[in-house]
BALOBA-1460 file (C-alpha; in Angstrom, 3 decimals):
// residues 390
<rec num="1" residu="m" x="0.000" y="0.000" z="0.000"/>
<rec num="2" residu="p" x="1.508" y="3.392" z="-0.989"/>
<rec num="3" residu="s" x="1.976" y="5.826" z="1.851"/>
<rec num="4" residu="p" x="-0.238" y="8.902" z="1.415"/>
<rec num="5" residu="f" x="1.002" y="12.105" z="2.967"/>
<rec num="6" residu="v" x="-0.499" y="15.416" z="3.986"/>
<rec num="7" residu="t" x="0.077" y="18.450" z="1.777"/>
<rec num="8" residu="l" x="-1.613" y="21.189" z="3.761"/>
<rec num="9" residu="d" x="0.765" y="23.295" z="5.842"/>
<rec num="10" residu="p" x="0.597" y="27.044" z="6.695"/>
<rec num="11" residu="a" x="2.035" y="28.046" z="3.309"/>
<rec num="12" residu="d" x="-0.616" y="25.975" z="1.478"/>
<rec num="13" residu="d" x="-3.506" y="27.430" z="3.465"/>
<rec num="14" residu="k" x="-4.102" y="30.248" z="0.988"/>
<rec num="15" residu="n" x="-7.604" y="31.182" z="2.112"/>
<rec num="16" residu="r" x="-6.704" y="30.647" z="5.806"/>
<rec num="17" residu="t" x="-9.635" y="28.285" z="6.469"/>
<rec num="18" residu="e" x="-7.412" y="25.869" z="8.403"/>
<rec num="19" residu="l" x="-5.978" y="28.762" z="10.400"/>
<rec num="20" residu="v" x="-9.472" y="29.783" z="11.467"/>
<rec num="21" residu="k" x="-10.154" y="26.238" z="12.677"/>
<rec num="22" residu="i" x="-6.871" y="26.142" z="14.601"/>
<rec num="23" residu="a" x="-7.630" y="29.490" z="16.233"/>
<rec num="24" residu="q" x="-10.993" y="28.092" z="17.358"/>
<rec num="25" residu="q" x="-9.496" y="24.909" z="18.784"/>
<rec num="26" residu="y" x="-6.355" y="26.285" z="20.467"/>
<rec num="27" residu="d" x="-5.379" y="29.239" z="22.597"/>
<rec num="28" residu="l" x="-2.882" y="30.967" z="20.338"/>
<rec num="29" residu="p" x="0.256" y="32.026" z="22.252"/>
<rec num="30" residu="d" x="0.925" y="35.773" z="22.388"/>
<rec num="31" residu="f" x="4.054" y="35.401" z="20.244"/>
<rec num="32" residu="v" x="1.848" y="33.939" z="17.490"/>
<rec num="33" residu="k" x="-0.830" y="36.620" z="17.837"/>
<rec num="34" residu="q" x="1.766" y="39.386" z="17.694"/>
<rec num="35" residu="a" x="3.774" y="37.955" z="14.784"/>
<rec num="36" residu="d" x="3.524" y="39.146" z="11.189"/>
<rec num="37" residu="l" x="1.054" y="36.611" z="9.796"/>
<rec num="38" residu="d" x="2.220" y="36.783" z="6.183"/>
<rec num="39" residu="a" x="5.886" y="36.379" z="7.110"/>
<rec num="40" residu="t" x="4.979" y="33.546" z="9.479"/>
<rec num="41" residu="m" x="2.886" y="31.543" z="7.029"/>
<rec num="42" residu="n" x="4.808" y="32.388" z="3.845"/>
<rec num="43" residu="p" x="8.519" y="31.951" z="4.576"/>
<rec num="44" residu="g" x="9.795" y="32.679" z="1.095"/>
<rec num="45" residu="t" x="13.289" y="31.316" z="0.465"/>
<rec num="46" residu="i" x="14.675" y="29.590" z="3.534"/>
<rec num="47" residu="a" x="17.145" y="26.775" z="4.098"/>
<rec num="48" residu="v" x="15.762" y="23.278" z="3.680"/>
<rec num="49" residu="t" x="16.911" y="22.565" z="7.231"/>
<rec num="50" residu="a" x="14.358" y="25.114" z="8.466"/>
<rec num="51" residu="y" x="11.498" y="22.766" z="7.553"/>
<rec num="52" residu="a" x="10.109" y="20.103" z="9.861"/>
<rec num="53" residu="d" x="9.513" y="18.061" z="6.706"/>
<rec num="54" residu="p" x="12.618" y="18.883" z="4.651"/>
<rec num="55" residu="v" x="11.920" y="16.170" z="2.075"/>
<rec num="56" residu="r" x="8.761" y="17.919" z="0.892"/>
<rec num="57" residu="k" x="9.670" y="21.393" z="2.200"/>
<rec num="58" residu="k" x="6.631" y="21.508" z="4.449"/>
<rec num="59" residu="f" x="6.033" y="23.040" z="7.901"/>
<rec num="60" residu="a" x="8.492" y="25.928" z="7.908"/>
<rec num="61" residu="c" x="10.059" y="26.680" z="11.312"/>
<rec num="62" residu="h" x="11.994" y="29.884" z="10.565"/>
<rec num="63" residu="s" x="10.639" y="31.635" z="13.651"/>
<rec num="64" residu="k" x="9.070" y="30.583" z="16.921"/>
<rec num="65" residu="a" x="5.633" y="31.696" z="15.683"/>
<rec num="66" residu="a" x="6.135" y="29.666" z="12.489"/>
<rec num="67" residu="a" x="7.333" y="26.642" z="14.495"/>
<rec num="68" residu="w" x="4.268" y="26.693" z="16.743"/>
<rec num="69" residu="l" x="1.881" y="27.213" z="13.836"/>
<rec num="70" residu="s" x="3.509" y="24.451" z="11.760"/>
<rec num="71" residu="a" x="3.189" y="22.142" z="14.753"/>
<rec num="72" residu="a" x="-0.528" y="22.940" z="15.016"/>
<rec num="73" residu="y" x="-1.088" y="22.228" z="11.314"/>
<rec num="74" residu="f" x="0.968" y="19.031" z="11.407"/>
<rec num="75" residu="h" x="-0.505" y="17.458" z="14.531"/>
<rec num="76" residu="d" x="-4.017" y="18.132" z="13.264"/>
<rec num="77" residu="k" x="-3.302" y="15.940" z="10.193"/>
<rec num="78" residu="a" x="-0.443" y="13.758" z="11.481"/>
<rec num="79" residu="a" x="-2.398" y="10.524" z="11.040"/>
<rec num="80" residu="e" x="-2.276" y="10.995" z="7.267"/>
<rec num="81" residu="y" x="1.502" y="10.564" z="7.298"/>
<rec num="82" residu="h" x="3.167" y="7.169" z="7.300"/>
<rec num="83" residu="i" x="4.157" y="6.327" z="10.854"/>
<rec num="84" residu="k" x="7.903" y="6.544" z="10.115"/>
<rec num="85" residu="d" x="7.599" y="9.975" z="8.458"/>
<rec num="86" residu="r" x="5.276" y="11.085" z="11.237"/>
<rec num="87" residu="q" x="7.847" y="10.265" z="13.918"/>
<rec num="88" residu="k" x="10.681" y="12.040" z="12.113"/>
<rec num="89" residu="i" x="8.666" y="15.237" z="11.601"/>
<rec num="90" residu="a" x="7.420" y="15.218" z="15.198"/>
<rec num="91" residu="e" x="11.009" y="14.874" z="16.428"/>
<rec num="92" residu="r" x="12.132" y="17.831" z="14.314"/>
<rec num="93" residu="l" x="9.229" y="19.951" z="15.547"/>
<rec num="94" residu="e" x="10.197" y="19.132" z="19.118"/>
<rec num="95" residu="k" x="13.785" y="20.221" z="18.427"/>
<rec num="96" residu="f" x="12.578" y="23.488" z="16.889"/>
<rec num="97" residu="a" x="10.424" y="24.085" z="19.971"/>
<rec num="98" residu="e" x="13.482" y="23.566" z="22.149"/>
<rec num="99" residu="y" x="15.588" y="25.844" z="19.934"/>
<rec num="100" residu="f" x="13.082" y="28.695" z="20.155"/>
<rec num="101" residu="g" x="12.391" y="28.125" z="23.854"/>
<rec num="102" residu="i" x="8.690" y="27.320" z="23.419"/>
<rec num="103" residu="q" x="8.661" y="23.783" z="24.863"/>
<rec num="104" residu="k" x="5.870" y="24.692" z="27.303"/>
<rec num="105" residu="q" x="3.561" y="26.014" z="24.592"/>
<rec num="106" residu="y" x="4.467" y="23.080" z="22.337"/>
<rec num="107" residu="k" x="3.543" y="20.506" z="25.009"/>
<rec num="108" residu="e" x="0.253" y="22.317" z="25.641"/>
<rec num="109" residu="l" x="-0.451" y="22.180" z="21.904"/>
<rec num="110" residu="i" x="0.212" y="18.408" z="21.808"/>
<rec num="111" residu="k" x="-2.083" y="17.822" z="24.777"/>
<rec num="112" residu="k" x="-4.869" y="19.890" z="23.238"/>
<rec num="113" residu="s" x="-4.399" y="18.155" z="19.899"/>
<rec num="114" residu="e" x="-4.904" y="14.740" z="21.511"/>
<rec num="115" residu="e" x="-8.049" y="15.976" z="23.268"/>
<rec num="116" residu="v" x="-9.451" y="17.315" z="19.991"/>
<rec num="117" residu="k" x="-8.702" y="14.055" z="18.157"/>
<rec num="118" residu="e" x="-10.293" y="12.009" z="20.910"/>
<rec num="119" residu="s" x="-13.474" y="14.093" z="20.853"/>
<rec num="120" residu="n" x="-13.611" y="13.989" z="17.049"/>
<rec num="121" residu="a" x="-12.585" y="10.348" z="16.667"/>
<rec num="122" residu="l" x="-14.087" y="8.584" z="13.662"/>
<rec num="123" residu="p" x="-14.662" y="4.824" z="13.377"/>
<rec num="124" residu="d" x="-12.539" y="2.751" z="11.008"/>
<rec num="125" residu="s" x="-15.479" y="2.604" z="8.606"/>
<rec num="126" residu="a" x="-15.171" y="6.361" z="8.115"/>
<rec num="127" residu="y" x="-11.719" y="5.992" z="6.524"/>
<rec num="128" residu="a" x="-11.007" y="4.899" z="2.976"/>
<rec num="129" residu="y" x="-8.173" y="2.604" z="4.001"/>
<rec num="130" residu="v" x="-7.304" y="1.016" z="7.343"/>
<rec num="131" residu="w" x="-4.081" y="-0.957" z="7.710"/>
<rec num="132" residu="s" x="-3.267" y="-3.110" z="10.716"/>
<rec num="133" residu="s" x="0.143" y="-4.621" z="11.403"/>
<rec num="134" residu="e" x="0.823" y="-7.917" z="13.137"/>
<rec num="135" residu="d" x="1.766" y="-6.085" z="16.348"/>
<rec num="136" residu="g" x="-1.623" y="-4.359" z="16.434"/>
<rec num="137" residu="t" x="-0.489" y="-0.983" z="15.102"/>
<rec num="138" residu="k" x="-3.239" y="0.617" z="13.055"/>
<rec num="139" residu="e" x="-2.912" y="3.159" z="10.274"/>
<rec num="140" residu="r" x="-6.005" y="4.979" z="8.963"/>
<rec num="141" residu="y" x="-5.886" y="6.956" z="5.721"/>
<rec num="142" residu="y" x="-8.282" y="9.391" z="4.059"/>
<rec num="143" residu="p" x="-11.314" y="10.184" z="6.218"/>
<rec num="144" residu="l" x="-14.667" y="10.062" z="4.422"/>
<rec num="145" residu="d" x="-16.422" y="12.547" z="6.677"/>
<rec num="146" residu="t" x="-17.017" y="15.415" z="4.225"/>
<rec num="147" residu="t" x="-17.861" y="15.746" z="0.544"/>
<rec num="148" residu="a" x="-14.431" y="17.275" z="-0.121"/>
<rec num="149" residu="n" x="-12.600" y="14.452" z="1.677"/>
<rec num="150" residu="i" x="-14.629" y="11.817" z="-0.158"/>
<rec num="151" residu="k" x="-13.558" y="13.247" z="-3.508"/>
<rec num="152" residu="v" x="-9.934" y="13.472" z="-2.336"/>
<rec num="153" residu="a" x="-10.064" y="9.775" z="-1.407"/>
<rec num="154" residu="a" x="-11.508" y="8.888" z="-4.822"/>
<rec num="155" residu="e" x="-8.779" y="10.878" z="-6.584"/>
<rec num="156" residu="w" x="-6.126" y="9.152" z="-4.475"/>
<rec num="157" residu="l" x="-7.567" y="5.742" z="-5.390"/>
<rec num="158" residu="f" x="-7.433" y="6.637" z="-9.074"/>
<rec num="159" residu="k" x="-3.855" y="7.889" z="-8.813"/>
<rec num="160" residu="e" x="-2.619" y="4.799" z="-6.943"/>
<rec num="161" residu="k" x="-4.701" y="2.184" z="-8.791"/>
<rec num="162" residu="d" x="-1.677" y="0.285" z="-10.091"/>
<rec num="163" residu="a" x="-0.055" y="0.113" z="-6.652"/>
<rec num="164" residu="i" x="-3.102" y="-1.198" z="-4.767"/>
<rec num="165" residu="p" x="-4.326" y="-4.800" z="-5.227"/>
<rec num="166" residu="f" x="-7.845" y="-5.081" z="-6.621"/>
<rec num="167" residu="r" x="-9.139" y="-6.792" z="-3.472"/>
<rec num="168" residu="d" x="-8.198" y="-3.644" z="-1.507"/>
<rec num="169" residu="r" x="-9.411" y="-1.277" z="-4.228"/>
<rec num="170" residu="n" x="-12.750" y="-3.066" z="-4.124"/>
<rec num="171" residu="v" x="-13.164" y="-2.485" z="-0.376"/>
<rec num="172" residu="i" x="-12.017" y="1.142" z="-0.603"/>
<rec num="173" residu="a" x="-14.254" y="1.918" z="-3.582"/>
<rec num="174" residu="n" x="-17.332" y="0.500" z="-1.866"/>
<rec num="175" residu="k" x="-16.624" y="2.673" z="1.185"/>
<rec num="176" residu="i" x="-16.254" y="5.735" z="-1.040"/>
<rec num="177" residu="l" x="-19.511" y="5.056" z="-2.892"/>
<rec num="178" residu="d" x="-21.374" y="4.431" z="0.351"/>
<rec num="179" residu="k" x="-20.148" y="7.679" z="1.918"/>
<rec num="180" residu="a" x="-20.646" y="9.621" z="-1.321"/>
<rec num="181" residu="a" x="-24.288" y="8.520" z="-1.367"/>
<rec num="182" residu="s" x="-24.902" y="9.400" z="2.279"/>
<rec num="183" residu="h" x="-23.165" y="12.797" z="2.007"/>
<rec num="184" residu="g" x="-24.434" y="13.661" z="-1.461"/>
<rec num="185" residu="a" x="-20.868" y="13.975" z="-2.732"/>
<rec num="186" residu="a" x="-20.497" y="14.536" z="-6.479"/>
<rec num="187" residu="l" x="-17.383" y="12.826" z="-7.833"/>
<rec num="188" residu="g" x="-17.876" y="13.759" z="-11.469"/>
<rec num="189" residu="e" x="-18.748" y="11.424" z="-14.338"/>
<rec num="190" residu="s" x="-15.307" y="9.952" z="-15.072"/>
<rec num="191" residu="l" x="-14.341" y="9.495" z="-11.415"/>
<rec num="192" residu="t" x="-17.711" y="7.933" z="-10.591"/>
<rec num="193" residu="d" x="-17.295" y="5.507" z="-13.487"/>
<rec num="194" residu="f" x="-13.812" y="4.547" z="-12.245"/>
<rec num="195" residu="v" x="-14.855" y="4.067" z="-8.612"/>
<rec num="196" residu="e" x="-17.911" y="2.011" z="-9.595"/>
<rec num="197" residu="k" x="-15.725" y="-0.359" z="-11.589"/>
<rec num="198" residu="q" x="-13.348" y="-0.766" z="-8.641"/>
<rec num="199" residu="a" x="-16.369" y="-1.459" z="-6.429"/>
<rec num="200" residu="g" x="-17.568" y="-4.157" z="-8.827"/>
<rec num="201" residu="h" x="-20.743" y="-2.283" z="-9.733"/>
<rec num="202" residu="g" x="-21.137" y="-3.257" z="-13.352"/>
<rec num="203" residu="i" x="-21.600" y="-6.036" z="-15.904"/>
<rec num="204" residu="p" x="-19.489" y="-7.220" z="-18.850"/>
<rec num="205" residu="d" x="-20.062" y="-8.279" z="-22.413"/>
<rec num="206" residu="p" x="-19.193" y="-12.029" z="-22.175"/>
<rec num="207" residu="p" x="-17.414" y="-12.269" z="-25.582"/>
<rec num="208" residu="e" x="-15.118" y="-9.387" z="-24.571"/>
<rec num="209" residu="l" x="-14.493" y="-11.101" z="-21.257"/>
<rec num="210" residu="y" x="-13.379" y="-14.281" z="-23.004"/>
<rec num="211" residu="t" x="-11.113" y="-12.369" z="-25.394"/>
<rec num="212" residu="m" x="-9.498" y="-10.436" z="-22.543"/>
<rec num="213" residu="i" x="-8.542" y="-13.631" z="-20.681"/>
<rec num="214" residu="e" x="-7.486" y="-15.481" z="-23.846"/>
<rec num="215" residu="r" x="-5.035" y="-12.716" z="-24.778"/>
<rec num="216" residu="r" x="-3.515" y="-12.870" z="-21.312"/>
<rec num="217" residu="s" x="-3.024" y="-16.612" z="-21.673"/>
<rec num="218" residu="k" x="-0.854" y="-15.985" z="-24.731"/>
<rec num="219" residu="i" x="1.601" y="-13.738" z="-22.865"/>
<rec num="220" residu="a" x="1.768" y="-15.640" z="-19.568"/>
<rec num="221" residu="k" x="5.345" y="-16.542" z="-18.572"/>
<rec num="222" residu="t" x="4.945" y="-20.250" z="-17.943"/>
<rec num="223" residu="q" x="3.028" y="-23.052" z="-19.626"/>
<rec num="224" residu="d" x="1.178" y="-23.822" z="-16.383"/>
<rec num="225" residu="h" x="-0.014" y="-20.232" z="-16.167"/>
<rec num="226" residu="r" x="-0.973" y="-20.169" z="-19.841"/>
<rec num="227" residu="d" x="-2.965" y="-23.356" z="-19.395"/>
<rec num="228" residu="a" x="-4.658" y="-22.029" z="-16.251"/>
<rec num="229" residu="l" x="-5.688" y="-18.793" z="-17.953"/>
<rec num="230" residu="m" x="-6.915" y="-20.608" z="-21.049"/>
<rec num="231" residu="k" x="-8.931" y="-22.946" z="-18.833"/>
<rec num="232" residu="l" x="-10.489" y="-19.917" z="-17.169"/>
<rec num="233" residu="a" x="-11.243" y="-18.292" z="-20.543"/>
<rec num="234" residu="t" x="-12.915" y="-21.506" z="-21.716"/>
<rec num="235" residu="a" x="-14.964" y="-21.687" z="-18.526"/>
<rec num="236" residu="v" x="-16.141" y="-18.113" z="-19.020"/>
<rec num="237" residu="k" x="-17.006" y="-18.783" z="-22.653"/>
<rec num="238" residu="g" x="-18.900" y="-21.956" z="-21.900"/>
<rec num="239" residu="t" x="-20.728" y="-20.794" z="-18.775"/>
<rec num="240" residu="p" x="-21.084" y="-16.994" z="-19.014"/>
<rec num="241" residu="r" x="-23.748" y="-16.571" z="-16.334"/>
<rec num="242" residu="v" x="-20.844" y="-15.138" z="-14.313"/>
<rec num="243" residu="a" x="-21.474" y="-11.928" z="-16.249"/>
<rec num="244" residu="l" x="-24.524" y="-11.303" z="-14.089"/>
<rec num="245" residu="q" x="-23.233" y="-12.473" z="-10.695"/>
<rec num="246" residu="p" x="-21.462" y="-9.713" z="-8.737"/>
<rec num="247" residu="n" x="-19.637" y="-11.994" z="-6.293"/>
<rec num="248" residu="e" x="-18.199" y="-14.160" z="-9.069"/>
<rec num="249" residu="l" x="-17.193" y="-11.095" z="-11.081"/>
<rec num="250" residu="i" x="-15.327" y="-9.647" z="-8.103"/>
<rec num="251" residu="k" x="-13.597" y="-12.995" z="-7.586"/>
<rec num="252" residu="l" x="-12.652" y="-13.016" z="-11.268"/>
<rec num="253" residu="a" x="-11.310" y="-9.440" z="-11.133"/>
<rec num="254" residu="t" x="-9.234" y="-10.296" z="-8.058"/>
<rec num="255" residu="t" x="-7.757" y="-13.363" z="-9.741"/>
<rec num="256" residu="l" x="-6.915" y="-11.537" z="-12.974"/>
<rec num="257" residu="d" x="-5.336" y="-8.707" z="-10.992"/>
<rec num="258" residu="i" x="-3.019" y="-11.293" z="-9.414"/>
<rec num="259" residu="a" x="-2.353" y="-12.760" z="-12.857"/>
<rec num="260" residu="d" x="-1.509" y="-9.331" z="-14.284"/>
<rec num="261" residu="h" x="1.007" y="-8.798" z="-11.512"/>
<rec num="262" residu="a" x="2.710" y="-12.089" z="-12.398"/>
<rec num="263" residu="i" x="2.626" y="-11.332" z="-16.135"/>
<rec num="264" residu="g" x="4.003" y="-7.823" z="-15.612"/>
<rec num="265" residu="l" x="0.976" y="-6.017" z="-17.028"/>
<rec num="266" residu="k" x="0.308" y="-3.747" z="-14.032"/>
<rec num="267" residu="g" x="0.577" y="-0.149" z="-15.178"/>
<rec num="268" residu="k" x="1.149" y="-1.170" z="-18.803"/>
<rec num="269" residu="y" x="-2.409" y="-1.647" z="-20.016"/>
<rec num="270" residu="t" x="-3.392" y="-0.989" z="-23.631"/>
<rec num="271" residu="d" x="-6.512" y="-1.143" z="-25.790"/>
<rec num="272" residu="l" x="-5.658" y="-4.757" z="-26.645"/>
<rec num="273" residu="l" x="-4.826" y="-5.620" z="-23.033"/>
<rec num="274" residu="p" x="-7.165" y="-3.457" z="-20.955"/>
<rec num="275" residu="r" x="-7.544" y="-3.403" z="-17.185"/>
<rec num="276" residu="p" x="-9.594" y="-6.373" z="-16.024"/>
<rec num="277" residu="e" x="-12.154" y="-4.180" z="-14.267"/>
<rec num="278" residu="d" x="-12.701" y="-2.088" z="-17.406"/>
<rec num="279" residu="v" x="-13.988" y="-5.227" z="-19.138"/>
<rec num="280" residu="i" x="-15.472" y="-7.171" z="-16.226"/>
<rec num="281" residu="f" x="-17.531" y="-4.174" z="-15.062"/>
<rec num="282" residu="k" x="-17.758" y="-2.477" z="-18.461"/>
<rec num="283" residu="v" x="-21.270" y="-1.101" z="-18.069"/>
<rec num="284" residu="t" x="-21.552" y="0.359" z="-14.578"/>
<rec num="285" residu="y" x="-24.834" y="0.425" z="-12.718"/>
<rec num="286" residu="t" x="-24.976" y="4.224" z="-12.929"/>
<rec num="287" residu="k" x="-24.359" y="4.179" z="-16.663"/>
<rec num="288" residu="a" x="-26.901" y="1.413" z="-17.153"/>
<rec num="289" residu="a" x="-29.459" y="3.390" z="-15.178"/>
<rec num="290" residu="s" x="-28.805" y="6.568" z="-17.148"/>
<rec num="291" residu="d" x="-28.844" y="4.722" z="-20.479"/>
<rec num="292" residu="h" x="-31.859" y="2.484" z="-19.968"/>
<rec num="293" residu="t" x="-34.140" y="4.894" z="-21.823"/>
<rec num="294" residu="k" x="-31.755" y="4.696" z="-24.791"/>
<rec num="295" residu="l" x="-31.612" y="0.890" z="-24.907"/>
<rec num="296" residu="c" x="-33.828" y="-1.878" z="-26.234"/>
<rec num="297" residu="a" x="-33.529" y="-5.444" z="-24.896"/>
<rec num="298" residu="l" x="-34.791" y="-8.354" z="-26.992"/>
<rec num="299" residu="q" x="-36.017" y="-11.726" z="-25.748"/>
<rec num="300" residu="t" x="-32.823" y="-13.237" z="-27.198"/>
<rec num="301" residu="g" x="-30.891" y="-11.469" z="-24.446"/>
<rec num="302" residu="s" x="-29.269" y="-9.001" z="-26.848"/>
<rec num="303" residu="i" x="-29.395" y="-5.287" z="-26.046"/>
<rec num="304" residu="y" x="-29.337" y="-2.616" z="-28.744"/>
<rec num="305" residu="g" x="-29.268" y="1.131" z="-28.661"/>
<rec num="306" residu="k" x="-32.626" y="2.487" z="-29.744"/>
<rec num="307" residu="a" x="-30.877" y="4.645" z="-32.335"/>
<rec num="308" residu="q" x="-29.666" y="1.457" z="-34.023"/>
<rec num="309" residu="l" x="-33.246" y="0.476" z="-34.816"/>
<rec num="310" residu="s" x="-33.660" y="3.520" z="-37.048"/>
<rec num="311" residu="k" x="-31.012" y="2.080" z="-39.391"/>
<rec num="312" residu="l" x="-33.536" y="-0.478" z="-40.661"/>
<rec num="313" residu="a" x="-35.419" y="0.099" z="-43.896"/>
<rec num="314" residu="k" x="-39.226" y="0.104" z="-43.764"/>
<rec num="315" residu="e" x="-39.450" y="-2.316" z="-46.674"/>
<rec num="316" residu="d" x="-37.245" y="-4.850" z="-44.857"/>
<rec num="317" residu="v" x="-39.340" y="-4.604" z="-41.685"/>
<rec num="318" residu="e" x="-42.493" y="-4.957" z="-43.748"/>
<rec num="319" residu="g" x="-41.072" y="-7.966" z="-45.583"/>
<rec num="320" residu="l" x="-40.453" y="-9.807" z="-42.318"/>
<rec num="321" residu="f" x="-43.360" y="-8.743" z="-40.128"/>
<rec num="322" residu="g" x="-46.071" y="-7.550" z="-42.516"/>
<rec num="323" residu="t" x="-47.645" y="-4.245" z="-43.489"/>
<rec num="324" residu="d" x="-49.622" y="-3.672" z="-40.295"/>
<rec num="325" residu="f" x="-46.492" y="-4.095" z="-38.165"/>
<rec num="326" residu="a" x="-44.483" y="-1.794" z="-40.429"/>
<rec num="327" residu="n" x="-47.162" y="0.914" z="-40.326"/>
<rec num="328" residu="e" x="-47.222" y="0.657" z="-36.533"/>
<rec num="329" residu="v" x="-43.482" y="1.274" z="-36.117"/>
<rec num="330" residu="c" x="-42.804" y="3.632" z="-39.017"/>
<rec num="331" residu="v" x="-43.498" y="7.269" z="-39.750"/>
<rec num="332" residu="g" x="-43.783" y="7.702" z="-43.479"/>
<rec num="333" residu="l" x="-40.934" y="5.776" z="-45.055"/>
<rec num="334" residu="e" x="-38.704" y="5.884" z="-41.965"/>
<rec num="335" residu="v" x="-38.550" y="3.492" z="-39.016"/>
<rec num="336" residu="d" x="-39.375" y="5.292" z="-35.755"/>
<rec num="337" residu="s" x="-36.823" y="3.907" z="-33.277"/>
<rec num="338" residu="e" x="-38.957" y="4.701" z="-30.214"/>
<rec num="339" residu="k" x="-42.039" y="2.984" z="-31.648"/>
<rec num="340" residu="l" x="-40.050" y="-0.061" z="-32.795"/>
<rec num="341" residu="a" x="-38.272" y="-0.347" z="-29.431"/>
<rec num="342" residu="e" x="-41.610" y="-0.271" z="-27.617"/>
<rec num="343" residu="v" x="-42.764" y="-3.299" z="-29.612"/>
<rec num="344" residu="a" x="-39.422" y="-5.075" z="-30.108"/>
<rec num="345" residu="h" x="-38.763" y="-5.990" z="-26.493"/>
<rec num="346" residu="t" x="-42.160" y="-7.798" z="-26.331"/>
<rec num="347" residu="l" x="-41.588" y="-9.907" z="-29.464"/>
<rec num="348" residu="p" x="-41.450" y="-13.665" z="-28.808"/>
<rec num="349" residu="r" x="-38.001" y="-15.188" z="-29.179"/>
<rec num="350" residu="p" x="-38.465" y="-16.482" z="-32.798"/>
<rec num="351" residu="d" x="-39.537" y="-13.016" z="-33.983"/>
<rec num="352" residu="a" x="-36.797" y="-11.389" z="-31.901"/>
<rec num="353" residu="e" x="-34.250" y="-13.628" z="-33.638"/>
<rec num="354" residu="l" x="-35.579" y="-12.476" z="-37.027"/>
<rec num="355" residu="l" x="-35.281" y="-8.833" z="-35.985"/>
<rec num="356" residu="e" x="-31.747" y="-9.450" z="-34.700"/>
<rec num="357" residu="a" x="-30.788" y="-11.059" z="-38.025"/>
<rec num="358" residu="l" x="-32.225" y="-8.049" z="-39.864"/>
<rec num="359" residu="l" x="-30.209" y="-5.689" z="-37.674"/>
<rec num="360" residu="g" x="-27.078" y="-7.736" z="-38.372"/>
<rec num="361" residu="e" x="-27.633" y="-7.403" z="-42.118"/>
<rec num="362" residu="a" x="-27.852" y="-3.638" z="-41.597"/>
<rec num="363" residu="g" x="-24.490" y="-3.697" z="-39.807"/>
<rec num="364" residu="q" x="-25.969" y="-3.189" z="-36.337"/>
<rec num="365" residu="h" x="-24.655" y="-5.403" z="-33.561"/>
<rec num="366" residu="p" x="-25.719" y="-5.735" z="-29.906"/>
<rec num="367" residu="q" x="-24.122" y="-3.431" z="-27.361"/>
<rec num="368" residu="l" x="-24.449" y="-6.176" z="-24.755"/>
<rec num="369" residu="q" x="-25.598" y="-9.783" z="-24.645"/>
<rec num="370" residu="k" x="-27.163" y="-11.120" z="-21.463"/>
<rec num="371" residu="s" x="-27.984" y="-14.746" z="-22.202"/>
<rec num="372" residu="a" x="-30.486" y="-16.585" z="-20.056"/>
<rec num="373" residu="e" x="-28.574" y="-19.835" z="-20.644"/>
<rec num="374" residu="f" x="-25.600" y="-18.983" z="-18.410"/>
<rec num="375" residu="a" x="-24.270" y="-21.258" z="-15.648"/>
<rec num="376" residu="d" x="-21.970" y="-20.610" z="-12.721"/>
<rec num="377" residu="i" x="-18.241" y="-20.498" z="-13.322"/>
<rec num="378" residu="d" x="-16.436" y="-23.486" z="-11.869"/>
<rec num="379" residu="n" x="-15.062" y="-22.609" z="-8.413"/>
<rec num="380" residu="d" x="-12.241" y="-25.156" z="-8.724"/>
<rec num="381" residu="t" x="-11.032" y="-23.377" z="-11.846"/>
<rec num="382" residu="m" x="-11.024" y="-20.006" z="-10.077"/>
<rec num="383" residu="e" x="-9.284" y="-21.334" z="-6.991"/>
<rec num="384" residu="a" x="-6.675" y="-23.218" z="-8.991"/>
<rec num="385" residu="l" x="-5.810" y="-20.111" z="-10.985"/>
<rec num="386" residu="a" x="-5.645" y="-17.936" z="-7.886"/>
<rec num="387" residu="k" x="-3.312" y="-20.493" z="-6.282"/>
<rec num="388" residu="a" x="-1.154" y="-20.630" z="-9.411"/>
<rec num="389" residu="y" x="-0.594" y="-16.886" z="-9.239"/>
<rec num="390" residu="g" x="-0.411" y="-16.686" z="-5.463"/>
């Protein structure tokens, strides 16, 4: 898991919103109240050694007022640092406090900071990622308590997607979506689409799913791995009900993520070798909900865009279904896609197959195929592949 780190320090607080919060929570020492605020928060060019976080040039301590204020900003967000970085910065802040002779005020700040954190403590479920070590140490990253923080967590997940295993991305994404819904947080169309796919909220087109796995089998590094992937591809092709079962899809995405790591695909995806989740959860629930008025599902299980229906010629429709049918779904000499869609999804399977053949002759192919003949994917196949790449 990559180590996220805080970016907000006094110099980054351009609109001073964090400063206002700090002033409300702490009793500002007189030497902070009396200091030049601009010079304190905006140090300009100073030696790298004057920063509590010299690696990132954060938390300037060029004066005692700056040292105290940097300490207040840091300890408010310290949990967002990796524990090792957190300890180093805290040690440097303590040394600056000693250098400027403000140990008393610094200790009071630490005590108050702990009291504030305790009173504002959030449960683990309110954080995007919670990591626990074997010795019981717990790290919590990215609180999901505000709309702004929820979006920050989603952006972090997108940025670090190649460094985080899918099984963890799946848990994080579901937390983000849950909190986004309860807080009314708007992530934006592209970010929502990404997070939904990580959460496993979508369905695939089975032929694409088969092709995706088959191509991976051809570039696997060992014959055993190639055979395992090809076995999985065959299982998906022969029993594609998995396309409609969320738990099996998530299991499949987790397994292929492990396979990609072994193959060396992570971070090197292309149009021919796309991310597993972009195929497995191709049509997200949100997209499906927003597009349902634009789609037409036939009894064959094939789904077309309504606009595709307008590509048919009236004479062809009339030749297959008769004059009365053609007059019902056409306006003048043109097929009315809305009228045809209204009737098409009720056609019995034999007639639906005729309509599908007619669409194929016109160069129109289904956007998705959801067959009613699917069967579960073989668990032994999934487990064997997961073990092979473990």
